[in-house]
C-alpha angles and dihedrals in degrees: 000000000000090000091053092049088051092053090050092052111095117220109259110238126216119242092259094046091051092049091050092050091052091048093049090052089048092051091053096046095045090050092053101042141031117267095255092052095056109094123204088218089059091052091051091047094051092046093047095237136112122265088241092058091052091051088050087065098034117027095201139019089249090053088051092048092047090052090051090050092049091050092048094045089055093049089048091053091051090048093052102037116134126244110240115243096024117107113255088231090064095048102037095086096052094045093050090047089055093048095046090049088055092048090053094046092046099036095141095048093045091052094044091050093055096041091053092052091049089050090055099244102170098211094052095036091060090051089047093052092047092048092048091050092049090050091048093049091047092053095045092049090051091050092047091050092047107119089210093053111023091187121168107215095212088059093051109052089170087061093059091049091047091053091047090050092048092053089053091046091049091051094050090047092052094048090051091045091053090051095044109021097181091122117073122239089253091056092049092047091051092048092052093043092053090048093056096043089049092050096049098042109110 
């Protein structure tokens, strides 16, 4: 009897574990469906918690979506991080391939993220700006560490502007690619790679 009771008792999650579980469910649902079609009730149901508990962690659906985006942005940065000491030119294709695969698998979330920013949603805009700044820093650090380049970003203000412009270009290309996927992933990857190399070449 005691054994059966123990089997029925669900392991109690810590606050951080519960939050991570909710964000993982949100990442899956937002990747599968448009923002407006994702119901908070469904997130709570899948996670096995009450709607009230979910709102305890995230006061609004927008707050929840912003937290999901922030989590996914961090994961994306880790997945595409450059390896120190290896020329950017040699790593660029693989990094873009990883990024474009992510865009394909999370198309709804990617679109919703950029739509929300354009609409001026403050919660998502802050996350968007932090994610963009982190991407910019990561690329600039990789360029500064490139043994073939050896650039110091602070000494090259035009390099920072070029990287920022390239990130905007890549976002626009990805959104258009999702709308009209006639180009293969390899073609989009090569297009974006050429654009970056062209932008940073002295």
